[in-house]
C-alpha positions as CSV (number, residue, x, y, z in Angstrom):
1,M,-10.3,-1.4,4.8
2,R,-12.4,-4.3,6.2
3,T,-14.8,-6.1,4.0
4,T,-16.9,-9.2,4.6
5,L,-17.3,-11.4,1.6
6,E,-19.2,-14.6,1.1
7,F,-18.2,-17.0,-1.7
8,K,-20.2,-19.8,-3.1
9,G,-19.9,-22.2,-6.1
10,A,-16.9,-21.8,-8.4
11,T,-15.3,-18.9,-6.6
12,N,-15.3,-20.8,-3.3
13,L,-14.0,-23.9,-5.0
14,I,-11.1,-22.0,-6.5
15,L,-10.2,-20.4,-3.1
16,E,-10.3,-23.8,-1.4
17,K,-8.1,-25.3,-4.1
18,A,-5.6,-22.5,-3.7
19,I,-5.4,-23.3,0.0
20,E,-5.3,-27.1,-0.6
21,L,-2.4,-26.7,-3.1
22,G,-0.5,-24.5,-0.6
23,L,-0.6,-21.4,-2.9
24,A,-2.3,-19.5,0.0
25,R,-2.7,-20.1,3.7
26,S,-6.3,-18.7,3.8
27,K,-9.0,-17.4,1.6
28,T,-8.1,-13.9,2.5
29,E,-4.5,-14.5,1.4
30,A,-5.8,-16.1,-1.9
31,I,-7.9,-13.0,-2.6
32,R,-5.0,-10.8,-1.8
33,L,-2.9,-12.7,-4.3
34,G,-5.7,-12.4,-6.9
35,V,-5.7,-8.6,-6.5
36,F,-2.0,-8.5,-7.2
37,A,-2.5,-10.8,-10.2
38,L,-5.2,-8.5,-11.5
39,N,-2.9,-5.6,-11.2
40,K,-0.1,-7.5,-13.0
41,E,-2.4,-8.5,-15.8
42,Y,-4.0,-5.1,-16.4
43,R,-1.4,-2.6,-15.0
44,L,-4.1,-0.8,-13.0
45,V,-1.4,0.8,-10.9
46,K,1.7,1.2,-13.0
47,D,4.2,2.1,-10.3
48,L,2.8,0.7,-7.1
49,E,5.6,1.9,-4.8
50,M,5.4,5.5,-6.1
51,E,1.6,5.5,-5.8
52,L,1.8,4.4,-2.2
53,V,4.4,7.0,-1.4
54,A,2.4,9.7,-3.1
55,R,-0.8,8.8,-1.1
56,K,1.2,8.7,2.2
57,L,2.6,12.1,1.5
58,Q,-0.9,13.5,0.6
59,K,-2.3,12.0,3.9
60,E,0.5,13.5,5.9
61,E,0.2,16.9,4.3
62,A,-3.5,17.0,4.9
63,E,-2.9,16.0,8.6
64,M,-0.3,18.8,9.0
65,K,-2.7,21.3,7.4
66,R,-5.5,20.2,9.7
67,K,-3.2,20.7,12.7
68,G,-1.7,24.0,11.4
69,I,1.8,22.6,11.1
70,K,4.0,24.0,8.4
71,S,6.6,22.0,6.5
72,L,10.3,22.7,7.0
73,S,12.2,24.1,4.1
74,E,14.9,21.9,2.7
75,E,17.5,24.3,4.1
76,K,16.0,24.1,7.7
77,A,15.5,20.3,7.5
78,L,19.1,19.7,6.5
79,A,20.8,22.3,8.7
80,P,21.5,20.1,11.7
81,Y,23.2,17.5,9.4
82,R,25.3,20.0,7.6
83,R,26.7,21.2,11.0
84,E,27.5,17.7,12.0
85,H,29.0,16.5,8.7
86,G,30.3,19.7,7.2
87,P,29.2,21.4,3.9
């Protein structure tokens, strides 16, 4: 997601100070760090990795449905590996 933001006053001062102190290389990076700090403080997304995986799976499933592609069963997906490596 691309967003254009303009910061003035205290917010801009804080972003500039973060760069000056070497905490971030740019205002964008400082904002990104702030988002992670916000999540850490308020636990907005409790298991970030699992949430990202779930969203990726939902996106892929929707794309497969749109294209009319069916998912493989576990048996069919693992069959080639069972032949190569035994039962």
